[in-house]
N, C-alpha and C positions, 0 to 999 in steps of 0.2 A: 550565461546560462539562466534560465527563466526559473524563478522560485515563487512560491506562492505564501502569502500570510492569510490568515483565517481568523478575524475577529468574530464574535457571536453577538447577536441581537436577541436579547430576551423579551419576554411579554412585557415587562415593565419599562421597556426602552421606548423613548417618545416617538421614534420612527417605526416602530413595530406594526402599528395598524396601516401606515402608508405601504410598507413592504409587502404586507399580506394582501392589499387590494391590488398592487401591480402584479403580484404572482398569480392572484386569481384571474386577472385579465389576460395574462400570459397563457394560463391553463385553457381559458376559453377560446383563445386564438389557436391554441395547439390543437384543439378538438376540431375546430372549424377546418383548419388544413387538413387533418386526417380524413375528414368526412370527404373532402374534394379529391383526395389522393386515392382513396379507396374507390370511389365512383369511377375515377379515370382508369384505375387498374382492372376493375371487373368489366367495365363497358369496352374498353380497347384491348385489354390484355397485353399491353406493351409496358416496358420498364419506364417509370417516372424518374427523371433527374435532369440535371442541367439547369442553366439560368433561365431558360425560356419557361419553364414550369413555375419558377420562382415570381416572375413577373405576372404570370396569369394568376397564380394565387394572390399576390399583392393587389391586383386589380379587382379581383372577385371579392376579397375580403376587406377592402377599403372602406365600403359604406358601413361596416358593423361598428358597433359601440366600442368594441374592445380594441379594434384597430385604431380607431380615432383617439381613443384614451391614451394609448401608448404612444411613445415616440417612434418616429418612422424607422430610425436605426435599430430601436430594440425589436419592433415587430418583424423587421427583416431578418434579425439574427434568429428569431424564434422559428420562422418559416425555413429558414436556411439550415440551422443546426439540428433542429429536433424533428422536422418533418421530412425534408427532401433527403438529408444525409441518413437519418435513421432508417428510412425506407429502402434506400439504395443499399445500406449495409445488409438489412435483411435479406434483400434479394441475393446478394453475394453469397450470404451464409447458406441459403437454401440451395443454391446451385452448386456449392462447395461440399455439401454434406455427403459424407461416406461413412456408413457404420463401421467398416473394418478398420478405418483410420481412427487414431486417438485424437483428432482435432477437436470434434464435437462430441459432447456426450448425448445430445438429444437434438432432434430437429427444431429449428427456429420457426416461430409463428409470426404472423404480420403484426405489426404495432397495433396496440389496442388504445382506446380511449382512456382518459383520466377520469376519475369519479367527479361528478358535478359539483359536489359540496366539500368532500373531505381533502381531495388531492390537490397539490399545487404543482407549478412547473417553474423550472429555472429562469432566471432573468440573466442575460448577458449583455454587457455594455463594453465597448471598446474605448480606445484612449480618445476617440473623436466625440463620444457622447457624454464623457466624463469631463466636468469643468472642474478646474482648479481654483478653489476659493482664494480670493484675494489676488489673483493673477500670478501667484508664485507657484511654479510647477513642483517645487520641493518642499512644500509645507505639510504634506500628508494629510490634506482635507480633501475628500472626494465629494464633488457635488453633482448628484445626478441630474441630467437635463430633464426640463419639464416637472421638476418636483422640488420640494423643500428638503429633502434628505441630504444630510450632510454627515459623512462618517470618517473618522479620524483612524488613520493607519500609520504604521511605522515605515511602509514601503515608499520609495522615492521612484518617481517617474513610471507611474503605473501603466501597464500596457493593456490589460483587460480585467474586467471585474465581473465575476458570476455569482449570483444571489440565488440560494436555495433554501428549502425548508427542512429542518432535522428535527423531528419530534415536535416540541412545542417551542422552537427558537428558529431563527434564521442565520445562517452562516454567510459571511461575505469574503469570498476568496479574490484577494488583490494580486494579480500576477505582475512581477517586475523583473528586471534584468539585473543580474548579480555577477560581477567580474570574478574571474578565476584568480585566486591568490596564488602566486608563485612561491614555492618553498624548495629548500634543498633536499633532493631526494637521491638515494643511492640505487643506480640501475641494476645493481646485482641482488639486491635484496627482495625477497618475495615472501608473503604470508599466506596461510591457507585457512579456511574456515569450514569447519563440519557442524551442521546444524542437527540438533536432537531434540528430544522431548524432555528428557530430565535435565542434563546439561544442555542449555539452549544453544549456546555458541562456544565451541573450542578453537582458540586462535594461536597457533604456533607459527614460527618463521624459520627461514633458513640462515638467520642471523645467529651466530654462537652465543652472543650475550643476551639473546631475546628470551625472556621467561614466558613460557606458555601459560595462557590464561583461559579460564572457563567462566562463562557468564551464566548463572543459574536463574532459574524463574521461579522460586519459591514464592515470592510476592505475587507472581502472576497466578499461580495455583490456588491461592487463597482469595482471589476475587470471585471464583465461581460459586463456592457454597452460600455465601449470603445472598447472591444474585439468585440463585436458583430456589431457594427457600422463600425469598420475598415475592418473586414472580408466581411461584405455586399457590401462595396464599391469596394473592389478588386474582388469580385465574379462577379460584374456587369461590371468590366472592362477586365476580363480575355478573352483570345482568345476562339473562338467556338472550341468545342471539348475537351478542357482541364477541368478536374474536379478540379483541385487545381493548386496553384503555391507555388513558393519557399516563397513568402512574406506571404501567407496565412498560410503556415506550420510554419514559424517562429513566426507568432502571436500566434497560438495555442500553440507552444512550451514554449513561455515566459509565457502565461497564466497558463499552467500546472505547470512550475517551481514556480510562485508565490503562487499557491494553495499547493504545496508540501512544500514550505518554511512555509506558514502558520501552516500546520499541524505538522511540525516538531517542531516549536516554541510551539504551543499549548501543544503538548505531553511532551516537555521538561519542560514547566512550572508545569504541574501536576505531573511529576515524582519528580521534586524537592520540590514540596509541601509535597508530600507523604513521602519523605525521611526526611524532616525537622520535621514533626509531628510524625515520628517513626511508621507509619502505615504498617501493614505487609501483609495486604490483600486488593485487589481492585476488586470490582464487577462491570461489565459493562453490561447494558441492551440494547438489540438491537431487532428489529423485522425483520421477515423473508420477503423479498421482499416488503420493505417499500416504496421504490422509484418506483417500478412498480405500486403500488396500490394507488399512490398519485394523487389527483385531481388537476390538473393544472389550472391555470386562463385562460382568454380569450387570453392573451399574453404570450404564453410560453417561449419566448425568455428572460423574467425576471427571469426564474428558474435557480438557481445557482447550478452548478455542485459540490456536495459535497460528497465525497465517505467516509461513516463512517467506512466501513471496513479497509480502509487504515489507518485512525486514530487509530483504535483498534490495527492494526499491529504494529505502531510505539510505541505506548503505552506499548504493550506486551513486545517487545524486550528490550526497555528501562528499565522497571521495572525488568527484568530478570537480568540485570547486577547488581542490588542491592539486590537480593534476594526477591523480592515483588511478591506474588502469585497473578495472574490475574484469574478472573473466569468470563466467558462470558455466559450470560443466556438470556432467552427471557423476554422481558418486557410486558408481558400480564397482564392486569388489574392493572398495578402498578399506572396508572394516575387517575384511578377511586375510588380506595380505600383510605380511610382517615388514614394518619398517626397518627394524633393527638389522634384519638379515638381508636387505636390500632386494627384497622379492619383487619381480616386475608386477605392476598393477594390472591385473586381469585374470581371467578363469583359469584356474589350474586344477591338474588332476588331484593333487594333495598339496594342501597349503603348509607352510613352514611354521604357522603359528595358530594360536587358538584363543578364542575370546572367553575370559573367565568371569567370575561373578563380581558384582559391584564396579562395574566400569573398567576392569583390567583387562590388559591384552597380554598373553605370554607367547615369547618368540621360541624359535627352535632352540636357541642357547640357554634356555629356562631364565631368560631376562624378563622383566615386567615392565610395562609402560601403560599410562593411561590410554584407553581404548579410543576415546575421541580425539585425543592427540595424535595417535597413530593414524587415524583416518585422515586427519587434516594434513599430516606430512605426507602421506601417500597421494593425497591431492596435488600437492606441489610437484611431486615426481611425476605423476600422470601427465600433467600439462607440460612441465619443463624437465625433459629427461636429462639434460646436461646442467641440472642445478647443483650449487656447491654442497648440497646436502650429502652427497656420496662422499666428499673429501673429509667430512667431520663425523660420519656415523659411529666411529669409534670412541668419539668423545660425548657419548649420548648423555651424560650427566649434565651437560651444559643445556639441555633441553628440559631439564627439570621434570623427571619422571612423575612427580607429583605436582601438577600445574597449580597456579595460583588461582583461588576462587574469589570471584567478584559478584556482588550482589548490586546490579545496577539502580535498583530502587529500594531504599530502606523503609521498613514498615515503621511509622511514628509510634513511639511509645506513649500510652496514656498516663497522665499524672493521676495518682490516687491521694484523696485527701487535700 
């Protein structure tokens, strides 16, 4: 499996200036390629793709300064990845656009030029254009061809490197191959996940001794107020005509990094728990356009940006490293059906249970269970009808009606005095 390591290059770094110059040349070559692609499209009206147009672009742009300053393999990657493929994907999305279908929410436009001064473009280098310093392929030092840039990474046997600009720093994504770790798993054990906004993740299982766990996001909610207040103050003090400043971009970047750190730690705790309990299958429930259909309060600035798809992506690739299978399904009617009564998951004329206050679900027999745990258990029944849950539903106390609460990221306490 291919995993990525991402070291950062700040402005104080010795190679920041060289990376900025290479990215500027990449942006100039990108705009040149877009210019020829647009002329070809509007003059001929035909689709532009294939290796023939790449050779023509390389021949046309070879005399330019940006093409001569960059390595030949890097310039070919810029023309292939960002010019031809982007244009081809845009044509496919325009042809496949259909308003009644929920595949696209708006019509795609043709690719635009990058700003001449402020914007930069990615640099992509494969394993042939990356030299291993000292002749050792496993020493973790990446030496870019035709430059003095040497970056140290923990990755071994790097396949490809991508360099991009993020606010006031550059990130270096080093992709390398990682082998799958074989662990002892039980083929009858299944776990389910219900994603929410208050209790971020509810994790039960059909294993009788498995204690359901809920992962909360109080730390995640505390990120927004300080970020909004500081951004609002800087927006009021910015010069007229400027939409943003470097400080505002840095605040947004720091907030996104804290969010990413929270999602990584949450996914790591979930995967470690699955491996420790020897669970081989994980079922995740999600809803289509749940954030688009949410009803915000009168103060929308209190809404916390939580990308559930990003958490699912983190959990998926981390579970694949241990051989755990992940199934993503729609969570329709799992919150309304009663698990204690073994009610079939689906639309019913009258439901046997009802959701109460403060995250509780009441069944037909006046038994109470955590609402998120009830939805996650219904997710298991929805995908695996013959799950062993039916055999032990009478021993519901083993599922811990009050689940264990976990905070993935603890807020650091400040020392006074």
